[in-house]
C-alpha positions in Angstrom: 98.9 -97.2 65.1 97.7 -95.3 62.1 97.2 -98.5 60.2 94.8 -99.8 62.8 92.9 -96.5 62.8 92.4 -96.7 59.0 91.5 -100.4 59.0 89.0 -100.0 61.8 87.3 -97.1 60.0 87.2 -99.1 56.8 85.6 -102.1 58.5 83.0 -99.9 60.3 81.9 -98.7 56.8 81.8 -102.3 55.5 84.4 -101.6 52.8 86.9 -104.0 51.4 90.5 -103.2 50.3 89.3 -103.5 46.7 86.7 -100.8 47.4 89.4 -98.5 48.7 91.6 -99.3 45.7 88.8 -98.4 43.3 87.9 -95.3 45.2 91.4 -93.9 45.7 93.4 -95.4 42.9 95.9 -96.7 45.5 97.1 -100.2 44.8 95.7 -102.9 47.1 99.3 -103.9 47.9 100.1 -100.4 49.4 96.7 -100.3 51.3 97.5 -103.6 53.0 101.1 -102.4 53.9 99.7 -99.2 55.5 97.2 -101.1 57.6 99.9 -103.6 58.7 102.4 -100.8 59.4 104.9 -102.2 56.8 105.9 -98.8 55.5 109.1 -100.0 54.0 107.1 -101.6 51.2 105.9 -98.2 50.1 107.9 -96.0 47.5 108.9 -93.4 50.1 108.0 -91.2 53.0 106.4 -88.5 50.8 104.3 -91.1 48.9 103.3 -92.8 52.2 101.9 -89.5 53.6 100.0 -88.9 50.4 98.5 -92.4 50.5 97.4 -91.9 54.1 95.9 -88.5 53.4 93.9 -89.9 50.4 92.8 -93.0 52.3 91.6 -90.8 55.3 89.7 -88.4 53.0 88.0 -91.3 51.3 86.9 -92.6 54.7 85.8 -89.1 55.7 88.4 -88.9 58.5 90.6 -85.9 59.6 93.4 -86.3 57.0 95.7 -83.8 58.8 95.3 -85.7 62.1 96.1 -89.0 60.4 99.2 -87.7 58.8 100.3 -86.1 62.1 99.7 -89.5 63.9 101.9 -91.2 61.2 104.7 -88.7 61.8 104.6 -89.0 65.6 104.8 -92.8 65.3 107.4 -93.1 62.5 109.2 -89.7 62.4 109.5 -88.5 66.0 112.7 -86.4 65.2 110.8 -84.5 62.5 107.9 -83.9 64.8 110.2 -82.6 67.6 112.0 -80.3 65.2 108.7 -78.9 64.0 107.6 -78.3 67.6 110.9 -76.6 68.4 110.6 -74.4 65.4 107.0 -73.5 66.2 108.0 -72.6 69.8 110.9 -70.4 68.6 108.6 -68.7 66.1 106.1 -67.9 68.9 108.8 -66.6 71.2 110.1 -64.3 68.4 106.6 -63.0 67.7 106.2 -62.4 71.5 109.4 -60.4 71.6 108.5 -58.3 68.6 105.1 -57.6 70.1 106.7 -56.5 73.4 109.1 -54.2 71.6 106.3 -52.7 69.5 104.3 -52.0 72.7 107.3 -50.4 74.4 108.0 -48.1 71.4 104.3 -47.0 71.3 104.3 -46.2 75.0 107.5 -44.1 74.6 105.9 -42.2 71.7 102.8 -41.6 73.8 104.7 -40.1 76.7 106.8 -38.0 74.4 103.7 -36.5 72.7 102.1 -35.8 76.2 105.2 -33.9 77.4 105.4 -31.9 74.1 101.8 -30.8 74.3 102.0 -29.8 77.9 105.1 -27.6 77.5 103.5 -26.0 74.4 100.4 -25.1 76.4 102.5 -23.5 79.1 104.6 -21.5 76.8 101.8 -20.0 74.8 101.0 -16.3 75.5 98.3 -14.2 74.1 99.3 -12.5 70.9 98.8 -8.8 70.5 96.1 -7.8 68.1 97.2 -6.2 64.9 96.1 -2.6 64.4 93.7 -2.2 61.6 95.2 -0.6 58.5 93.8 2.8 57.7 91.1 2.7 55.0 92.0 4.5 51.8 89.2 6.4 50.3 88.7 6.4 46.5 89.5 9.7 44.8 86.5 11.8 44.3 85.4 13.0 40.9 83.6 16.3 40.8 80.5 16.9 38.8 82.1 19.4 36.5 84.9 17.0 35.6 82.3 14.3 34.8 80.3 16.6 32.6 83.4 17.8 30.7 84.4 14.1 30.0 80.9 13.3 28.7 80.9 16.4 26.4 84.3 15.5 25.0 83.1 12.0 24.2 80.0 13.3 22.4 82.2 15.6 20.3 84.4 12.7 19.2 81.4 10.6 18.3 79.9 13.4 16.2 83.1 13.9 14.3 83.5 10.2 13.6 79.9 10.0 12.3 80.5 12.9 10.0 83.6 11.3 8.4 81.7 8.0 7.9 78.8 9.9 6.2 81.2 11.7 3.8 82.9 8.4 2.8 79.6 6.7 2.1 78.4 9.6 -0.1 81.7 9.6 -2.1 81.5 5.8 -2.6 77.9 6.0 -3.8 78.7 8.8 -6.3 81.7 6.8 -7.7 79.7 3.7 -8.3 76.7 5.6 -9.7 78.5 7.8 -12.2 81.6 5.7 -12.8 79.5 2.6 -13.8 77.5 4.6 -16.3 80.6 5.9 -18.0 82.1 2.5 -18.1 78.9 0.9 -19.6 78.7 3.6 -22.2 82.3 3.1 -23.2 81.9 -0.7 -23.5 78.7 -0.8 -25.6 80.1 0.2 -29.0 82.9 -2.3 -28.7 80.4 -5.1 -27.9 78.3 -4.2 -30.9 81.3 -4.3 -33.2 82.4 -7.6 -31.8 79.0 -9.1 -32.3 78.8 -7.8 -35.8 82.3 -9.3 -36.6 81.2 -12.7 -35.2 78.1 -12.7 -37.3 80.1 -11.8 -40.4 82.7 -14.6 -39.7 79.9 -17.2 -39.1 78.1 -16.3 -42.3 81.4 -16.5 -44.3 82.2 -19.9 -42.7 78.8 -21.3 -43.5 78.9 -20.1 -47.1 82.4 -21.7 -47.5 81.1 -25.1 -46.1 78.1 -25.0 -48.5 80.5 -24.4 -51.4 82.7 -27.3 -50.4 79.7 -29.6 -50.0 78.4 -28.6 -53.4 81.8 -29.1 -55.0 82.5 -32.5 -53.3 80.7 -35.4 -55.0 78.6 -37.6 -52.9 80.4 -40.7 -51.7 78.8 -44.0 -52.6 78.7 -46.8 -50.0 81.4 -49.4 -50.6 80.1 -52.6 -52.2 81.8 -55.9 -50.9 82.2 -58.9 -53.1 83.1 -61.2 -50.2 82.6 -61.6 -46.4 85.1 -59.8 -44.3 85.1 -60.1 -40.5 87.5 -58.4 -38.1 87.7 -59.3 -34.4 89.4 -57.6 -31.4 89.9 -59.5 -28.1 89.8 -57.8 -24.7 90.5 -61.1 -22.9 91.7 -64.6 -23.7 89.0 -66.5 -25.7 88.6 -69.8 -27.5 87.4 -69.3 -31.1 86.4 -71.5 -34.0 86.0 -69.9 -37.5 84.6 -71.6 -40.6 84.7 -70.0 -44.1 82.3 -71.5 -46.6 81.9 -74.6 -44.4 85.7 -75.2 -44.0 87.4 -74.6 -40.6 90.1 -72.0 -41.1 90.9 -71.3 -37.5 90.4 -73.0 -34.1 92.3 -72.2 -30.9 92.7 -69.7 -28.0 93.5 -66.1 -28.8 95.3 -63.9 -26.2 94.1 -60.6 -24.8 94.8 -57.5 -27.0 95.0 -59.5 -30.2 93.2 -58.6 -33.5 92.2 -61.1 -36.2 90.8 -60.7 -39.8 89.0 -63.5 -41.6 87.4 -63.7 -45.1 85.0 -66.0 -46.9 83.5 -65.9 -50.4 79.9 -66.4 -49.3 79.5 -67.3 -45.6 81.7 -67.1 -42.5 80.7 -68.7 -39.2 82.4 -67.7 -35.9 82.0 -69.4 -32.5 83.4 -67.8 -29.3 83.7 -69.4 -25.9 83.7 -66.0 -24.2 81.6 -63.8 -26.3 82.0 -60.8 -24.0 85.7 -60.6 -24.9 85.1 -60.3 -28.7 84.2 -57.1 -30.6 83.4 -57.7 -34.3 83.3 -55.6 -37.5 81.4 -57.1 -40.5 82.2 -55.7 -44.0 83.2 -52.3 -42.5 80.3 -52.1 -40.1 80.9 -52.1 -36.3 78.8 -54.9 -34.8 79.9 -54.3 -31.2 80.5 -57.0 -28.6 79.6 -60.5 -29.8 77.7 -61.5 -26.5 77.8 -61.7 -22.8 80.9 -62.4 -20.6 81.5 -66.1 -20.4 78.7 -66.8 -22.9 79.2 -69.2 -25.8 77.9 -67.6 -29.0 77.9 -68.7 -32.6 77.1 -66.3 -35.4 77.0 -66.6 -39.2 77.7 -63.7 -41.6 76.7 -64.2 -45.3 77.3 -62.0 -48.3 73.6 -62.1 -49.3 72.4 -60.9 -45.9 72.6 -57.6 -44.1 75.2 -56.8 -41.5 73.3 -58.1 -38.5 74.4 -61.7 -38.8 72.4 -64.8 -37.9 72.8 -67.1 -35.0 
């Protein structure tokens, strides 16, 4: 029995059922059932074959032979059916092979007969007569000389026409350009003279206007005036004469004006977004982008401001 075969192999290797359980992950209950031949305790025929195959592989036995022994002992009908199917398949293959060999033999005989008859029926073919060779037309020496002479005449005539055209073009450019230059020179002189006269008249007029216009005096401021333009959002604090007059965030594109009697202090959280004008003088950007800058503008100081 297959159970005895597996058990004897296990005992020869000094292995216990627990060793088999650990090595194959098959429960000890199923291993004992296989060795005792109590296959009705196993989950089913397919599981039983799988357990026997794993058990045999672990013991390094021929797993296919062990499964075949189990089938012969417990499923003789299945084994007989497989044997019958195998014999029928072998018989069908034998028939197909015989039919193939018969067809090949018939083809070989047919080819042999065809080639034999074709050899007998062949007869020498008559050779074709060679076509008469056509000779190229002959050109006499006098004809050749006349053709060459005609070609030389045509070349001479063409060269003469080209020479006449070149001479005519050169004369046109030589004499025509001189006449054109001569006709343009007086007009250029008149135009230059007119420009000089206009420029002189305009300069005298500007001098007269400058002399008639009184010199403008620089505006004198009696207080501190600061204007600010914002290219981005910026937090700003403004103090006039020590008093906070504004504190908050100003939006992009906004302009603000502040005044103080003596001193105005401005603090910007993003100095790169603020452009200032102090008492009519452009002071440019207050500082760098993201930089916190504080500047003070006083009436008694120049327009540079102090930090």
